[in-house]
Backbone as CSV, one residue per row, in Angstrom:
resi,resn,N_x,N_y,N_z,CA_x,CA_y,CA_z,C_x,C_y,C_z
1,UNK,-21.823,20.424,-9.615,-20.524,20.244,-9.231,-19.593,19.219,-10.586
2,UNK,-18.081,19.586,-11.287,-17.766,18.996,-11.999,-17.439,17.407,-11.407
3,UNK,-17.211,16.655,-12.676,-17.073,15.277,-12.358,-16.288,14.727,-13.019
4,UNK,-15.297,13.412,-12.869,-14.218,12.761,-13.496,-14.467,11.490,-13.479
5,UNK,-14.334,10.836,-14.908,-14.880,9.507,-14.838,-13.404,8.646,-14.364
6,UNK,-13.537,7.542,-13.393,-12.752,6.721,-13.572,-12.772,5.197,-13.582
7,UNK,-12.552,4.674,-14.602,-12.955,3.206,-15.010,-14.641,2.932,-14.465
8,UNK,-15.522,4.201,-15.268,-16.763,3.513,-14.821,-17.613,4.249,-13.826
9,UNK,-16.581,4.828,-12.562,-17.394,5.718,-11.200,-16.849,7.133,-11.596
10,UNK,-18.215,7.363,-11.144,-18.129,9.192,-11.542,-17.372,9.687,-9.744
11,UNK,-16.322,10.416,-10.035,-15.682,11.248,-8.717,-16.142,12.710,-8.981
12,UNK,-16.510,13.261,-7.688,-16.797,14.725,-8.098,-15.603,15.500,-7.409
13,UNK,-15.399,16.476,-8.542,-14.109,17.527,-8.059,-15.242,18.651,-7.536
14,UNK,-14.056,19.615,-7.345,-14.674,20.933,-6.976,-14.169,21.725,-8.384
15,UNK,-14.514,22.820,-8.514,-14.461,23.785,-9.909,-12.818,23.649,-10.215
16,UNK,-11.710,23.489,-9.527,-10.454,23.435,-9.334,-9.683,21.868,-9.333
17,UNK,-10.995,21.019,-9.581,-10.223,19.720,-10.209,-10.294,18.822,-8.546
18,UNK,-9.879,19.669,-7.803,-9.952,18.539,-6.162,-10.975,17.550,-5.904
19,UNK,-10.647,16.594,-5.589,-11.697,15.482,-4.959,-12.697,16.179,-4.003
20,UNK,-13.752,16.232,-4.010,-14.297,16.557,-3.012,-14.883,15.681,-1.361
21,UNK,-14.261,14.405,-2.092,-14.325,13.106,-0.711,-12.743,12.516,-0.647
22,UNK,-12.252,13.380,0.696,-10.584,13.189,0.118,-11.014,11.467,0.629
23,UNK,-11.636,10.774,1.414,-11.478,9.872,1.850,-11.676,8.525,0.711
24,UNK,-12.082,9.029,-0.718,-11.827,8.065,-1.726,-10.655,7.642,-2.211
25,UNK,-9.765,8.461,-2.035,-8.645,8.725,-2.774,-7.986,6.831,-2.902
26,UNK,-7.455,7.082,-4.055,-6.769,5.711,-3.861,-5.104,5.949,-4.967
27,UNK,-4.443,5.329,-5.695,-3.582,5.227,-5.918,-3.950,5.107,-7.177
28,UNK,-4.942,4.912,-7.843,-5.521,4.729,-9.073,-6.110,6.036,-9.692
29,UNK,-6.920,6.376,-8.625,-7.413,7.812,-8.473,-5.827,9.038,-8.704
30,UNK,-4.967,8.501,-8.049,-3.919,9.583,-7.778,-3.392,9.520,-9.242
31,UNK,-3.474,8.539,-9.908,-2.867,8.251,-11.405,-3.751,9.127,-12.695
32,UNK,-5.048,8.971,-12.446,-5.823,9.459,-13.220,-5.869,11.236,-13.022
33,UNK,-5.232,11.828,-11.713,-5.995,13.239,-11.296,-4.327,13.821,-12.285
34,UNK,-2.868,13.012,-11.988,-1.791,13.207,-12.649,-2.069,13.330,-13.762
35,UNK,-2.624,12.574,-14.760,-2.738,12.737,-16.310,-3.516,14.034,-16.224
36,UNK,-4.350,14.347,-15.701,-5.260,16.081,-15.830,-4.255,17.071,-15.243
37,UNK,-2.988,16.516,-14.664,-2.421,17.649,-14.184,-1.214,17.707,-15.054
38,UNK,-0.960,16.767,-16.372,0.182,16.959,-17.453,1.117,16.011,-16.137
39,UNK,1.172,15.110,-15.852,1.988,14.137,-15.344,1.743,12.632,-15.525
40,UNK,2.249,12.371,-16.827,1.767,11.221,-17.431,2.110,10.071,-16.457
41,UNK,3.286,10.069,-15.744,3.870,8.665,-14.878,4.031,9.297,-13.546
42,UNK,3.747,8.443,-12.556,4.033,8.720,-11.135,5.128,7.984,-11.069
43,UNK,6.295,8.599,-11.004,7.819,8.043,-10.021,7.728,7.843,-8.880
44,UNK,8.527,7.327,-8.377,8.811,6.927,-6.892,9.160,8.342,-6.261
45,UNK,9.677,9.328,-6.838,9.782,10.703,-6.457,8.653,11.251,-6.247
46,UNK,7.826,11.042,-7.328,5.966,11.505,-7.356,5.505,10.885,-6.089
47,UNK,5.785,9.763,-5.515,4.924,9.114,-4.699,5.493,9.442,-3.230
48,UNK,7.128,9.558,-3.479,7.406,10.254,-2.155,6.782,11.671,-1.917
49,UNK,6.485,12.078,-2.434,6.090,13.669,-2.503,4.096,13.253,-1.684
50,UNK,4.112,12.719,-2.961,2.520,12.222,-2.557,2.054,11.701,-1.174
51,UNK,2.853,10.635,-0.994,2.709,10.190,0.126,3.443,11.015,1.885
52,UNK,4.007,11.696,1.503,4.562,12.783,2.464,3.299,13.783,2.814
53,UNK,2.960,14.172,1.615,1.711,15.084,1.672,0.477,14.899,2.346
54,UNK,0.219,12.897,2.150,-0.576,12.642,2.841,-0.635,12.209,4.443
55,UNK,0.576,11.727,4.482,0.460,11.576,5.844,0.763,12.832,6.981
56,UNK,1.618,13.845,6.030,1.212,14.891,6.732,0.085,15.453,6.988
57,UNK,-0.746,15.400,6.333,-2.277,16.053,6.633,-2.975,15.056,7.296
58,UNK,-2.623,13.714,7.424,-3.438,12.758,8.121,-3.211,13.322,10.093
59,UNK,-1.853,13.334,9.723,-1.195,14.150,11.222,-1.760,15.659,11.438
60,UNK,-1.722,16.251,10.488,-2.098,17.837,11.153,-3.388,18.734,10.685
61,UNK,-4.012,18.044,9.703,-5.270,18.558,9.264,-5.232,19.499,8.067
62,UNK,-3.902,19.749,7.798,-3.499,20.978,6.891,-2.356,20.110,6.012
63,UNK,-2.195,21.151,4.605,-1.184,20.413,3.623,0.236,21.376,4.628
64,UNK,1.519,21.219,4.385,2.705,21.355,5.312,3.045,22.450,4.184
65,UNK,3.260,23.703,4.707,4.424,24.864,3.874,5.315,24.297,3.041
66,UNK,5.137,24.763,2.008,6.343,24.173,1.106,8.117,23.984,1.389
67,UNK,8.172,24.989,2.270,9.240,24.721,2.871,9.918,23.860,3.476
68,UNK,8.499,23.466,4.518,8.908,22.045,5.329,8.320,20.389,4.507
69,UNK,7.942,20.820,3.261,7.868,19.937,2.190,9.154,19.438,1.530
70,UNK,10.012,20.728,1.278,11.105,20.256,0.513,12.543,20.210,1.843
71,UNK,12.150,20.608,2.603,13.307,20.047,3.883,12.910,18.455,4.104
72,UNK,11.654,17.970,4.332,11.442,16.902,4.881,11.691,15.770,3.694
73,UNK,11.272,16.374,2.680,11.579,15.030,1.280,12.715,15.434,0.847
74,UNK,14.039,16.124,1.075,14.793,16.703,0.470,15.470,17.320,-0.572
75,UNK,13.717,17.554,-1.364,13.734,17.977,-3.061,13.749,19.265,-2.717
76,UNK,14.295,20.097,-3.622,14.171,21.585,-3.751,13.318,21.845,-4.667
77,UNK,12.955,23.101,-4.103,11.799,23.586,-4.987,11.518,23.939,-6.398
78,UNK,12.404,23.872,-6.832,12.340,23.790,-8.427,12.090,22.253,-8.888
79,UNK,12.964,21.190,-7.849,12.653,20.008,-8.657,11.217,19.641,-8.334
80,UNK,10.424,20.068,-7.195,9.049,19.802,-6.656,8.300,20.129,-7.948
81,UNK,8.737,21.506,-8.931,8.099,22.027,-9.954,8.291,21.136,-11.054
82,UNK,9.377,20.559,-11.040,9.935,19.732,-12.159,8.662,18.507,-12.182
83,UNK,8.722,17.915,-11.091,7.618,16.720,-10.852,6.186,17.593,-10.956
84,UNK,5.770,17.945,-10.407,4.485,18.521,-10.631,4.256,20.165,-11.133
85,UNK,4.167,20.029,-12.367,4.584,21.280,-13.187,3.365,22.765,-12.907
86,UNK,1.943,22.299,-12.438,1.500,22.945,-11.827,1.691,23.291,-10.177
87,UNK,2.581,22.838,-9.796,3.036,23.164,-8.256,2.608,22.196,-7.475
88,UNK,3.173,22.741,-6.313,2.808,21.441,-4.766,1.476,22.025,-4.378
89,UNK,0.891,22.961,-4.603,-0.335,23.226,-4.145,-1.254,22.660,-4.869
90,UNK,-1.590,23.289,-6.293,-2.012,23.388,-7.394,-2.293,21.670,-7.861
91,UNK,-1.167,21.021,-8.180,-0.492,19.879,-8.574,-0.721,18.834,-7.419
92,UNK,0.926,18.991,-6.332,0.904,17.879,-5.640,-0.269,17.401,-4.806
93,UNK,-0.637,18.543,-4.248,-1.741,18.027,-3.051,-2.916,17.647,-4.074
94,UNK,-3.400,18.213,-5.022,-4.291,17.591,-6.062,-4.311,15.984,-5.831
95,UNK,-3.318,15.669,-6.834,-2.755,14.396,-6.987,-3.087,13.266,-5.955
96,UNK,-2.547,14.445,-4.483,-2.377,13.381,-3.353,-3.787,13.122,-2.570
97,UNK,-4.909,13.681,-3.347,-6.408,13.765,-2.664,-6.651,14.548,-1.634
98,UNK,-5.650,15.484,-1.505,-6.345,16.132,-0.059,-6.849,17.491,-0.816
99,UNK,-7.475,18.806,0.414,-8.332,19.212,0.235,-7.600,20.421,-0.890
100,UNK,-8.177,21.460,-1.118,-7.615,22.512,-1.867,-6.913,23.330,-0.601
101,UNK,-5.539,23.343,-0.561,-4.823,24.214,0.267,-5.598,25.690,0.420
102,UNK,-5.127,26.241,1.413,-6.017,27.906,1.846,-5.179,28.506,1.983
103,UNK,-3.872,27.998,2.197,-2.662,28.999,2.507,-1.773,28.734,1.296
104,UNK,0.001,28.701,1.551,0.738,28.945,0.568,1.406,27.384,1.070
105,UNK,1.321,26.327,0.741,1.970,25.081,0.680,3.598,24.643,0.589
């Protein structure tokens, strides 16, 4: 398995860069993952999406559908892609520390 380094600590990720142990997620890890996803800075809007994804996942055990994400955050899909260029599944879920989504996020 690939590994990313975070302040001297090795974090195991899958072949797509999703962390293998979601319970080790932290805001610091999110910032490191964001840089790997070409998101140099996490703004309040980034955190709104990240926190929404984390809360939804903790309540339901899956990532939300894209339509629900957009409806509940008030962000249009185009804006979500502006925030997370690799998309809500690959980028936002990865930065939020969720497992790799199996369906359409």
